[in-house]
SERO-615099 format. One record per residue (C-alpha): residue number from 1; chain; x, y, z. Coordinates in steps of 0.02 Angstrom, whole numbers, plus 50000, padded with zeros to 5 digits. Layout:
<sites>
+-----+-------+-------+-------+-------+
:   n : chain :  east : north :    up :
+-----+-------+-------+-------+-------+
: NUM :     A :     X :     Y :     Z :
...
+-----+-------+-------+-------+-------+
</sites>
This chain:
<sites>
+-----+-------+-------+-------+-------+
:   n : chain :  east : north :    up :
+-----+-------+-------+-------+-------+
:   1 :     A : 51145 : 51532 : 48794 :
:   2 :     A : 51186 : 51352 : 48878 :
:   3 :     A : 51123 : 51317 : 49031 :
:   4 :     A : 51227 : 51324 : 49162 :
:   5 :     A : 51258 : 51183 : 49298 :
:   6 :     A : 51204 : 51140 : 49467 :
:   7 :     A : 51342 : 51195 : 49570 :
:   8 :     A : 51350 : 51374 : 49475 :
:   9 :     A : 51153 : 51388 : 49498 :
:  10 :     A : 51202 : 51350 : 49682 :
:  11 :     A : 51342 : 51470 : 49679 :
:  12 :     A : 51223 : 51625 : 49606 :
:  13 :     A : 51059 : 51590 : 49732 :
:  14 :     A : 51162 : 51538 : 49889 :
:  15 :     A : 51046 : 51647 : 49974 :
:  16 :     A : 50894 : 51566 : 49924 :
:  17 :     A : 50943 : 51403 : 49961 :
:  18 :     A : 50976 : 51282 : 50124 :
:  19 :     A : 51091 : 51167 : 50206 :
:  20 :     A : 51018 : 50965 : 50245 :
:  21 :     A : 51033 : 51059 : 50433 :
:  22 :     A : 50945 : 51201 : 50404 :
:  23 :     A : 50800 : 51121 : 50297 :
:  24 :     A : 50796 : 50976 : 50442 :
:  25 :     A : 50765 : 51142 : 50569 :
:  26 :     A : 50614 : 51198 : 50468 :
:  27 :     A : 50527 : 51016 : 50462 :
:  28 :     A : 50578 : 50940 : 50607 :
:  29 :     A : 50420 : 51050 : 50697 :
:  30 :     A : 50319 : 50963 : 50587 :
:  31 :     A : 50400 : 50794 : 50576 :
:  32 :     A : 50519 : 50769 : 50725 :
:  33 :     A : 50575 : 50587 : 50669 :
:  34 :     A : 50653 : 50691 : 50522 :
:  35 :     A : 50842 : 50636 : 50490 :
:  36 :     A : 50976 : 50689 : 50356 :
:  37 :     A : 50978 : 50509 : 50306 :
:  38 :     A : 50804 : 50524 : 50273 :
:  39 :     A : 50842 : 50661 : 50150 :
:  40 :     A : 50977 : 50576 : 50066 :
:  41 :     A : 50859 : 50425 : 50054 :
:  42 :     A : 50724 : 50530 : 49968 :
:  43 :     A : 50859 : 50606 : 49850 :
:  44 :     A : 50921 : 50437 : 49806 :
:  45 :     A : 50744 : 50382 : 49758 :
:  46 :     A : 50734 : 50543 : 49633 :
:  47 :     A : 50586 : 50633 : 49722 :
:  48 :     A : 50675 : 50767 : 49769 :
:  49 :     A : 50839 : 50827 : 49677 :
:  50 :     A : 50946 : 50976 : 49793 :
:  51 :     A : 51086 : 51071 : 49701 :
:  52 :     A : 51243 : 51021 : 49736 :
:  53 :     A : 51379 : 51193 : 49755 :
:  54 :     A : 51576 : 51159 : 49695 :
:  55 :     A : 51599 : 51084 : 49855 :
:  56 :     A : 51482 : 50938 : 49818 :
:  57 :     A : 51354 : 51005 : 49941 :
:  58 :     A : 51173 : 50971 : 49939 :
:  59 :     A : 51093 : 51132 : 49931 :
:  60 :     A : 50872 : 51144 : 49944 :
:  61 :     A : 50755 : 51288 : 49880 :
:  62 :     A : 50606 : 51333 : 49976 :
:  63 :     A : 50514 : 51219 : 49838 :
:  64 :     A : 50634 : 51094 : 49886 :
:  65 :     A : 50556 : 51114 : 50063 :
:  66 :     A : 50386 : 51100 : 49995 :
:  67 :     A : 50393 : 50947 : 49901 :
:  68 :     A : 50486 : 50885 : 50049 :
:  69 :     A : 50336 : 50946 : 50169 :
:  70 :     A : 50198 : 50869 : 50029 :
:  71 :     A : 50292 : 50706 : 50036 :
:  72 :     A : 50342 : 50680 : 50223 :
:  73 :     A : 50129 : 50740 : 50257 :
:  74 :     A : 50095 : 50577 : 50111 :
:  75 :     A : 50197 : 50468 : 50216 :
:  76 :     A : 50139 : 50531 : 50391 :
:  77 :     A : 49958 : 50556 : 50340 :
:  78 :     A : 49914 : 50411 : 50187 :
:  79 :     A : 50034 : 50281 : 50215 :
:  80 :     A : 50072 : 50306 : 50039 :
:  81 :     A : 50210 : 50225 : 49986 :
:  82 :     A : 50371 : 50313 : 49879 :
:  83 :     A : 50327 : 50226 : 49697 :
:  84 :     A : 50158 : 50289 : 49718 :
:  85 :     A : 50203 : 50477 : 49802 :
:  86 :     A : 50325 : 50505 : 49655 :
:  87 :     A : 50191 : 50458 : 49534 :
:  88 :     A : 50071 : 50590 : 49630 :
:  89 :     A : 50220 : 50719 : 49618 :
:  90 :     A : 50251 : 50694 : 49422 :
:  91 :     A : 50075 : 50743 : 49399 :
:  92 :     A : 50084 : 50886 : 49484 :
:  93 :     A : 50239 : 50942 : 49410 :
:  94 :     A : 50121 : 50917 : 49230 :
:  95 :     A : 50010 : 51034 : 49280 :
:  96 :     A : 49892 : 50907 : 49319 :
:  97 :     A : 49774 : 50876 : 49481 :
:  98 :     A : 49781 : 50711 : 49530 :
:  99 :     A : 49704 : 50635 : 49656 :
: 100 :     A : 49754 : 50503 : 49782 :
: 101 :     A : 49707 : 50326 : 49799 :
: 102 :     A : 49548 : 50301 : 49855 :
: 103 :     A : 49520 : 50498 : 49834 :
: 104 :     A : 49595 : 50574 : 49979 :
: 105 :     A : 49656 : 50740 : 49996 :
: 106 :     A : 49825 : 50789 : 49977 :
: 107 :     A : 49922 : 50922 : 50060 :
: 108 :     A : 49976 : 51075 : 49946 :
: 109 :     A : 50127 : 51162 : 49952 :
: 110 :     A : 50078 : 51284 : 50074 :
: 111 :     A : 50169 : 51469 : 50160 :
: 112 :     A : 50088 : 51423 : 50318 :
: 113 :     A : 50235 : 51283 : 50369 :
: 114 :     A : 50183 : 51197 : 50493 :
: 115 :     A : 50027 : 51080 : 50559 :
: 116 :     A : 49912 : 51190 : 50640 :
: 117 :     A : 49864 : 51132 : 50825 :
: 118 :     A : 49721 : 51132 : 50908 :
: 119 :     A : 49654 : 51150 : 51078 :
: 120 :     A : 49519 : 51013 : 51153 :
: 121 :     A : 49404 : 51161 : 51136 :
: 122 :     A : 49463 : 51217 : 50953 :
: 123 :     A : 49450 : 50996 : 50912 :
: 124 :     A : 49293 : 50954 : 50972 :
: 125 :     A : 49221 : 51128 : 50881 :
: 126 :     A : 49333 : 51090 : 50717 :
: 127 :     A : 49235 : 50907 : 50721 :
: 128 :     A : 49068 : 50976 : 50751 :
: 129 :     A : 49082 : 50857 : 50903 :
: 130 :     A : 49034 : 50860 : 51091 :
: 131 :     A : 49166 : 50851 : 51227 :
: 132 :     A : 49078 : 50682 : 51284 :
: 133 :     A : 49135 : 50621 : 51124 :
: 134 :     A : 49313 : 50675 : 51137 :
: 135 :     A : 49317 : 50600 : 51292 :
: 136 :     A : 49234 : 50432 : 51251 :
: 137 :     A : 49365 : 50417 : 51092 :
: 138 :     A : 49526 : 50448 : 51205 :
: 139 :     A : 49436 : 50318 : 51332 :
: 140 :     A : 49430 : 50187 : 51196 :
: 141 :     A : 49601 : 50224 : 51140 :
: 142 :     A : 49545 : 50300 : 50970 :
: 143 :     A : 49643 : 50462 : 51002 :
: 144 :     A : 49768 : 50513 : 51138 :
: 145 :     A : 49729 : 50591 : 51287 :
: 146 :     A : 49845 : 50750 : 51280 :
: 147 :     A : 49808 : 50937 : 51272 :
: 148 :     A : 49820 : 50980 : 51088 :
: 149 :     A : 49781 : 50888 : 50934 :
: 150 :     A : 49815 : 50896 : 50755 :
: 151 :     A : 49711 : 50905 : 50582 :
: 152 :     A : 49720 : 50710 : 50594 :
: 153 :     A : 49638 : 50709 : 50768 :
: 154 :     A : 49482 : 50813 : 50685 :
: 155 :     A : 49459 : 50705 : 50540 :
: 156 :     A : 49439 : 50552 : 50662 :
: 157 :     A : 49339 : 50657 : 50788 :
: 158 :     A : 49215 : 50697 : 50617 :
: 159 :     A : 49210 : 50510 : 50588 :
: 160 :     A : 49167 : 50475 : 50737 :
: 161 :     A : 49024 : 50607 : 50736 :
: 162 :     A : 48973 : 50539 : 50580 :
: 163 :     A : 48965 : 50337 : 50652 :
: 164 :     A : 48880 : 50402 : 50802 :
: 165 :     A : 48707 : 50444 : 50698 :
: 166 :     A : 48709 : 50281 : 50663 :
: 167 :     A : 48713 : 50223 : 50835 :
: 168 :     A : 48898 : 50170 : 50824 :
: 169 :     A : 48979 : 50216 : 50989 :
: 170 :     A : 49176 : 50238 : 51039 :
: 171 :     A : 49163 : 50110 : 51131 :
: 172 :     A : 49103 : 49995 : 51001 :
: 173 :     A : 49274 : 50039 : 50909 :
: 174 :     A : 49376 : 49969 : 51058 :
: 175 :     A : 49458 : 49832 : 50964 :
: 176 :     A : 49524 : 49929 : 50813 :
: 177 :     A : 49682 : 49986 : 50919 :
: 178 :     A : 49710 : 49800 : 50970 :
: 179 :     A : 49694 : 49766 : 50794 :
: 180 :     A : 49815 : 49902 : 50738 :
: 181 :     A : 49932 : 49855 : 50871 :
: 182 :     A : 49936 : 49677 : 50788 :
: 183 :     A : 49973 : 49746 : 50608 :
: 184 :     A : 50111 : 49845 : 50693 :
: 185 :     A : 50179 : 49670 : 50774 :
: 186 :     A : 50156 : 49584 : 50605 :
: 187 :     A : 50278 : 49751 : 50511 :
: 188 :     A : 50402 : 49755 : 50663 :
: 189 :     A : 50435 : 49567 : 50630 :
: 190 :     A : 50446 : 49599 : 50432 :
: 191 :     A : 50557 : 49727 : 50456 :
: 192 :     A : 50708 : 49643 : 50559 :
: 193 :     A : 50819 : 49591 : 50450 :
: 194 :     A : 50827 : 49763 : 50356 :
: 195 :     A : 50813 : 49854 : 50550 :
: 196 :     A : 50929 : 49745 : 50629 :
: 197 :     A : 51072 : 49842 : 50525 :
: 198 :     A : 51072 : 49995 : 50641 :
: 199 :     A : 51145 : 50110 : 50485 :
: 200 :     A : 51075 : 50283 : 50436 :
: 201 :     A : 51040 : 50204 : 50264 :
: 202 :     A : 50957 : 50039 : 50320 :
: 203 :     A : 50842 : 50144 : 50440 :
: 204 :     A : 50768 : 50253 : 50301 :
: 205 :     A : 50725 : 50093 : 50214 :
: 206 :     A : 50649 : 50003 : 50329 :
: 207 :     A : 50529 : 50177 : 50379 :
: 208 :     A : 50473 : 50153 : 50192 :
: 209 :     A : 50445 : 49976 : 50198 :
: 210 :     A : 50339 : 49995 : 50341 :
: 211 :     A : 50228 : 50107 : 50253 :
: 212 :     A : 50222 : 49996 : 50098 :
: 213 :     A : 50166 : 49860 : 50207 :
: 214 :     A : 50052 : 49959 : 50305 :
: 215 :     A : 49980 : 50025 : 50129 :
: 216 :     A : 49955 : 49842 : 50096 :
: 217 :     A : 49860 : 49785 : 50236 :
: 218 :     A : 49782 : 49944 : 50220 :
: 219 :     A : 49712 : 49881 : 50033 :
: 220 :     A : 49681 : 49723 : 50098 :
: 221 :     A : 49563 : 49753 : 50262 :
: 222 :     A : 49472 : 49903 : 50139 :
: 223 :     A : 49429 : 49737 : 50014 :
: 224 :     A : 49374 : 49621 : 50154 :
: 225 :     A : 49256 : 49765 : 50231 :
: 226 :     A : 49205 : 49792 : 50047 :
: 227 :     A : 49163 : 49603 : 50007 :
: 228 :     A : 49077 : 49605 : 50151 :
: 229 :     A : 48954 : 49740 : 50138 :
: 230 :     A : 48925 : 49671 : 49955 :
: 231 :     A : 48850 : 49501 : 50052 :
: 232 :     A : 48741 : 49587 : 50136 :
: 233 :     A : 48661 : 49662 : 49971 :
: 234 :     A : 48654 : 49479 : 49912 :
+-----+-------+-------+-------+-------+
</sites>
């Protein structure tokens, strides 16, 4: 039997499919800056392929939503460029178990939906830290002053616990915030030709370019640190 068209599939499975607005409603609690233009941009880059109705409207399946959650999570939490994410997804689609550059752990499809939020007490407990260490991290501008935190904050606090065992305190890392702000300034300057256009497509491209530049800066910073450590062994 010949394969049905995308429009036919969309019509027969309509109850299971979501409009762009419905997808945004599901994902914006996790990704507040998400917009329809971003979803269309990801489709243009062939990272997600929603079906089209006979009228040409995009319809997203639950699998598409989980795929978008992975893509957006990788961008937000790992600052990966789309070409790297696309390769990761291709391996995932092929049944392989890919790892991220540097061996990082990537998000997996989940029925839980949104990122877990932790109270300050839960954050301290999950990281194996102390309330004082969390307070010091906030004072050093390594974490925001807020009542709830996400998994990224727990990861930062865990790293601070390990660093503290080597005698490195949050106050020693104050320059990290200043360095990050300088890098953001570099990125903003590089984005000016794209971001000044103001249209939705340009904004989506500017966001992707910002993540690519951040990834390149991270590569250089990591290599400089590895080279410095190598000199210690010489």
